[in-house]
C-alpha positions in Angstrom: 76.2 29.5 -54.9 78.3 32.4 -56.3 82.1 32.3 -56.1 84.0 35.4 -57.0 87.5 35.7 -58.5 89.8 38.7 -59.0 90.8 40.0 -62.4 93.7 37.5 -62.6 91.4 34.5 -61.9 92.4 34.0 -58.3 89.6 33.1 -55.8 88.7 36.1 -53.7 89.1 35.7 -49.9 86.7 38.5 -48.8 83.2 39.7 -49.4 81.8 43.1 -50.0 80.9 42.8 -53.7 77.6 44.3 -54.8 75.6 41.6 -56.5 72.0 41.6 -57.7 70.1 38.4 -58.5 66.7 37.7 -60.0 64.7 34.7 -61.2 62.8 35.3 -64.4 60.8 33.7 -67.3 60.9 35.9 -70.4 57.9 34.1 -72.0 55.7 34.6 -69.0 57.2 38.1 -68.4 57.7 36.9 -64.8 60.4 37.9 -62.4 61.3 38.1 -58.8 64.3 39.6 -57.0 66.6 37.2 -55.1 68.1 37.7 -51.7 72.0 37.7 -51.8 73.8 36.5 -48.7 77.5 37.5 -48.4 79.5 34.8 -46.6 82.4 37.3 -46.3 84.9 34.8 -47.8 84.5 35.5 -51.5 81.4 33.3 -51.8 77.7 34.3 -51.8 74.3 32.6 -51.9 71.3 33.8 -53.9 68.0 32.7 -52.3 64.8 32.8 -54.4 61.2 32.4 -53.7 59.4 30.1 -56.3 56.2 31.9 -57.3 55.1 30.5 -60.6 55.0 27.2 -62.3 57.2 26.2 -65.2 60.7 27.4 -66.2 62.6 29.9 -64.1 66.0 31.2 -65.1 68.6 32.6 -62.7 70.4 35.8 -63.5 73.2 37.3 -61.3 74.7 40.7 -61.9 78.0 42.0 -60.6 77.1 45.7 -59.9 80.5 46.6 -58.4 83.4 44.7 -56.8 84.2 45.2 -53.2 87.4 47.0 -54.2 85.3 49.7 -55.8 83.0 49.9 -52.7 86.1 50.6 -50.6 86.9 53.6 -52.8 83.4 54.9 -52.7 83.3 54.6 -48.9 86.5 56.5 -48.6 85.3 59.3 -51.0 82.1 59.8 -49.0 84.1 60.2 -45.8 87.0 62.2 -47.1 85.5 64.1 -50.0 81.7 64.6 -49.2 81.9 67.9 -51.1 83.1 66.5 -54.4 79.7 67.4 -55.8 79.2 71.1 -55.0 76.5 73.6 -55.3 76.3 77.3 -55.8 74.0 80.2 -54.9 73.5 83.4 -56.7 73.1 86.5 -54.6 71.4 89.5 -56.1 70.6 93.0 -55.1 69.6 95.7 -57.6 72.3 95.6 -60.3 74.8 93.6 -58.3 75.1 89.8 -58.5 77.6 87.5 -56.8 78.0 83.7 -56.9 79.5 81.5 -54.1 79.9 77.8 -53.3 77.4 76.0 -51.0 77.2 72.6 -49.5 76.3 70.5 -46.4 80.1 70.5 -45.7 82.3 73.4 -46.6 86.1 73.5 -46.1 87.3 75.6 -43.2 88.7 78.9 -44.6 89.1 82.5 -43.7 86.1 83.3 -45.8 82.9 84.0 -43.7 80.0 81.7 -44.1 76.2 82.2 -44.5 74.4 79.7 -42.3 71.2 78.4 -43.9 70.6 75.5 -41.5 66.9 74.7 -41.3 65.4 76.4 -38.3 62.7 73.7 -37.8 64.5 70.6 -39.2 68.1 71.3 -38.1 69.3 70.4 -41.6 72.7 72.0 -42.2 73.4 74.1 -45.3 76.1 76.6 -45.8 77.3 79.1 -48.4 80.4 81.2 -48.5 79.4 84.7 -47.9 79.6 87.1 -50.9 82.3 89.7 -50.8 79.9 92.7 -50.8 76.3 91.4 -50.6 74.6 90.2 -47.4 73.5 86.6 -46.7 69.9 87.8 -47.1 70.5 88.5 -50.8 70.6 84.8 -51.7 68.3 84.4 -54.7 69.0 81.3 -56.7 70.3 77.7 -56.1 72.0 75.6 -58.7 74.2 72.6 -59.1 77.8 73.7 -59.2 79.9 70.9 -60.5 81.9 67.7 -59.7 85.5 67.1 -58.7 86.8 63.7 -59.5 89.6 62.9 -57.1 90.6 59.3 -57.6 94.0 57.9 -56.8 96.2 56.3 -59.4 94.6 53.2 -61.1 91.4 53.5 -59.1 89.4 54.5 -62.3 90.0 50.9 -63.5 87.6 49.7 -60.8 84.7 51.5 -62.6 84.6 50.1 -66.1 81.1 49.4 -67.5 80.9 46.0 -69.0 84.2 44.9 -67.4 83.6 45.1 -63.6 80.5 47.2 -63.3 76.9 45.9 -64.2 78.3 42.7 -65.6 76.2 39.5 -65.9 77.9 36.5 -64.3 77.5 33.4 -66.4 76.5 30.1 -64.7 79.1 27.2 -64.7 76.2 24.8 -65.3 72.5 25.0 -66.0 71.0 28.3 -65.1 67.3 27.3 -65.0 65.0 25.2 -62.9 61.5 23.8 -63.4 59.1 24.9 -60.8 56.4 22.2 -60.1 52.8 22.8 -59.2 52.0 23.7 -55.6 51.0 20.7 -53.6 47.6 20.6 -51.8 47.9 21.9 -48.3 51.2 23.6 -49.0 51.2 27.0 -47.1 51.2 30.1 -49.2 54.3 32.3 -49.0 53.6 35.5 -47.1 56.3 38.2 -47.0 56.3 41.7 -45.7 57.9 44.4 -47.9 59.8 45.5 -44.9 61.7 42.1 -44.6 64.4 40.6 -46.7 62.0 38.4 -48.7 60.5 39.8 -52.0 57.7 42.3 -51.6 56.1 40.9 -54.8 56.8 39.6 -58.3 55.9 40.0 -61.9 53.7 37.6 -63.7 52.5 38.3 -67.3 54.1 41.7 -66.8 51.9 42.6 -63.9 53.1 43.2 -60.3 51.6 40.9 -57.7 52.2 41.9 -54.1 53.1 39.4 -51.3 51.9 41.5 -48.4 48.3 40.7 -48.9 47.5 43.7 -51.1 45.4 42.9 -54.2 47.1 44.9 -56.9 44.4 46.0 -59.5 45.0 47.4 -62.9 43.7 50.9 -63.4 42.7 52.4 -66.7 42.2 56.2 -66.9 38.5 56.0 -66.0 39.3 53.9 -63.0 42.1 56.2 -61.9 39.7 59.2 -62.1 37.1 57.4 -60.1 39.7 56.3 -57.5 41.1 59.8 -57.0 37.7 61.5 -57.0 37.5 64.0 -54.2 41.1 63.4 -53.2 44.3 65.5 -52.9 47.5 63.7 -53.8 50.7 65.5 -52.6 54.0 64.2 -54.0 57.4 65.3 -52.5 60.9 64.2 -53.4 63.2 63.8 -56.3 62.7 63.3 -60.0 61.7 59.6 -59.5 58.6 60.9 -57.6 58.0 63.5 -60.4 57.6 60.5 -62.7 54.4 59.6 -60.9 53.0 63.1 -61.3 53.9 63.1 -65.0 52.3 59.7 -65.5 49.0 60.8 -63.9 49.1 64.1 -65.8 49.6 62.3 -69.1 46.9 59.6 -68.8 44.1 61.6 -67.2 42.6 63.9 -69.9 40.7 66.0 -67.5 43.6 66.7 -65.2 44.7 70.2 -66.1 48.1 71.7 -65.3 48.4 75.1 -63.7 51.6 77.0 -64.7 53.3 77.9 -61.5 56.2 79.3 -63.5 58.8 77.0 -61.9 61.7 75.7 -63.9 61.1 72.6 -66.1 61.9 69.5 -64.1 62.1 71.2 -60.7 58.5 72.5 -60.4 56.6 73.0 -58.3 53.7 71.4 -60.3 50.0 71.5 -59.6 47.1 69.9 -61.6 43.4 69.8 -61.0 40.3 68.0 -62.3 37.6 70.4 -61.2 34.7 68.1 -62.2 35.9 65.3 -59.9 37.6 67.5 -57.3 41.0 66.0 -57.8 44.2 67.8 -56.8 47.7 66.5 -57.6 50.8 68.4 -56.6 54.6 67.8 -56.8 57.4 69.6 -55.0 61.1 68.8 -55.0 62.8 68.2 -51.7 65.3 70.7 -50.2 69.1 70.7 -50.5 71.1 68.8 -51.5 69.2 68.8 -54.8 71.0 68.7 -58.1 68.2 70.2 -60.2 68.7 73.1 -62.5 68.7 76.6 -61.2 65.7 77.3 -59.0 64.6 80.0 -56.6 65.9 79.5 -53.1 62.2 80.1 -52.0 61.4 76.7 -53.5 64.1 74.9 -51.4 61.7 73.4 -48.9 62.3 70.5 -46.7 59.7 67.6 -46.9 59.3 67.7 -43.1 58.2 71.3 -43.2 55.8 70.7 -46.1 54.2 67.8 -44.2 53.7 70.0 -41.2 51.6 72.4 -43.4 49.2 69.6 -44.5 45.8 69.2 -42.9 45.6 65.6 -43.9 42.6 63.3 -43.6 40.9 60.4 -45.3 40.9 62.2 -48.7 44.6 63.0 -48.6 47.3 60.9 -50.1 51.0 61.8 -49.5 53.8 60.2 -51.5 57.5 60.6 -50.7 60.7 59.7 -52.5 64.1 60.9 -51.3 67.4 59.1 -52.1 69.0 59.9 -55.4 70.8 63.2 -54.4 72.6 61.9 -51.3 75.1 59.5 -52.9 78.2 61.6 -52.2 77.7 62.2 -48.5 78.4 60.1 -45.4 75.3 58.0 -44.5 74.5 60.2 -41.4 73.4 63.0 -43.8 70.7 60.7 -45.2 69.8 59.3 -41.8 69.3 62.8 -40.4 67.0 63.7 -43.3 64.9 60.5 -42.8 64.6 61.2 -39.1 63.2 64.6 -39.7 60.7 63.3 -42.2 59.8 60.4 -39.9 59.0 62.8 -37.1 56.8 64.9 -39.5 55.0 61.7 -40.7 54.3 60.8 -37.1 52.9 64.3 -36.4 50.7 64.1 -39.5 49.3 60.7 -38.7 48.7 61.7 -35.1 46.6 64.7 -36.1 45.0 63.1 -39.2 45.1 59.3 -38.8 43.2 58.7 -42.0 46.0 60.2 -44.2 47.5 57.7 -46.6 51.3 58.0 -46.6 53.1 56.1 -49.3 56.9 55.9 -49.4 58.8 55.0 -52.6 62.2 53.3 -52.2 65.2 54.0 -54.5 66.1 51.9 -57.5 69.2 50.7 -59.4 70.3 52.7 -62.3 72.6 52.5 -65.4 76.2 53.2 -64.2 79.2 54.9 -65.8 82.2 56.4 -64.0 80.5 59.6 -63.0 77.3 58.0 -61.8 79.2 55.3 -59.9 81.1 58.0 -58.1 78.1 60.2 -57.3 75.0 57.9 -57.1 76.2 54.3 -56.9 73.9 51.3 -56.5 76.0 50.4 -53.5 75.0 53.6 -51.8 71.4 53.3 -52.9 71.2 49.8 -51.4 72.2 51.3 -48.0 69.6 54.0 -48.5 67.0 51.3 -49.3 67.7 49.4 -46.1 67.8 52.5 -43.9 64.5 53.8 -45.4 62.7 50.5 -44.7 64.1 50.3 -41.1 63.3 54.0 -40.4 59.6 53.7 -41.3 59.1 50.1 -40.0 56.2 50.1 -37.5 54.5 53.2 -38.8 51.2 53.2 -40.6 52.7 53.9 -44.0 52.7 51.9 -47.2 55.8 51.1 -49.2 56.3 51.0 -53.0 59.3 48.7 -53.4 60.8 50.4 -56.4 64.1 48.6 -55.9 62.5 45.1 -56.2 60.1 46.2 -58.9 63.1 47.4 -61.0 65.5 44.5 -60.4 62.8 41.9 -61.1 61.7 43.4 -64.4 63.3 42.6 -67.7 64.1 46.2 -68.8 67.6 47.7 -68.2 68.2 49.7 -65.1 67.6 53.4 -65.3 67.4 56.2 -62.7 63.9 56.8 -64.2 62.4 53.4 -64.6 60.7 52.8 -67.9 56.9 53.2 -68.5 55.8 49.6 -67.8 57.5 49.7 -64.4 55.9 53.1 -63.6 52.5 51.8 -64.7 52.9 49.0 -62.2 53.9 51.4 -59.5 50.9 53.6 -60.1 48.7 50.5 -59.9 50.2 49.7 -56.5 49.6 53.2 -55.1 46.1 53.3 -56.4 45.4 49.8 -54.9 46.5 51.3 -51.6 44.3 54.3 -52.2 41.3 52.4 -53.3 41.6 48.9 -52.0 39.3 46.2 -53.3 36.4 45.7 -51.1 36.8 42.6 -48.9 40.6 42.6 -49.3 
């Protein structure tokens, strides 16, 4: 049981606080995420699945209080353009820069409409004064406007009311006894509220029936032999490309002359016929300046794939939507889902893997633009959107919360290694499993 109090020590009467809970054993490098139940009266329950014998310690983290969530929800409705973008228009010796976004304030200034023809995804820029809309050349992150009311900044203090460990009033550990003979084995689906897996001795063990194997570089090369792996999404997906590119000595990068961090990236192992690609998703994307020709929606890219039994598709999209109303994210997932259905209909043997979001370190700026509260909503929507489809999930949220390392937008190498082992276990399942 978790009971919340306000800053003056008075019991809270309402719910809505963002809490994370995990059960862990540092010596065993074991950990599992807990399921937090909000009773809407200032009290919460954290429910844990007991998955290893011996000591297990409870840790509860206040990510953000409900009062901060109220502010974030208001900002996303009233100020969805507080992060803004810009486009550079160029023709011969003339250049102009204008503001772009999903939402633009009504004004007398004409607009350029770049809404996706096939996806219906809205995107607008203010029209340059002299150049035409066709002269759009570069996309870039524009900036951020912090429009908090008086005293609201106090709700976003790291170490005070944001990412703060809640101390137990009594013992914070339990002893897990050995499983009794005949006791049923816990089975959970990663699409449900129970844990999708847990760590033991630093290795991820799935609870959906998947046998997660550990892959060294030679085993990775053998698994991916003859396969094309196409990765689409944000920088958390780029981490997977970078991992494979770093550990496989015969995987050679081709320089496609894209900006560092944004790509696109392509690497090949000719001897084993392995192709690995990465491409960032379309706007809103807060990467560095990149060519508008590289602003491609994932749905459109999926429609260009042939697919088949030697094709692996990995998707991750969540981190760049944190300032918008949730319908913007829902619309994006719907267009991707339709494209995944089309891909699986024409090439049922294609392996589609979807990576969820993960918690991150928070400061005031990050909390206002990419809060864990928003990412939790994205995580639930993502799982609901793809439930029932023949896709595999990498539960980055659970894998990050359950591990002993601090939260980071880009999870640290041990977590990435475990994620890669999961996707390779999907790609090359153990015979008989």
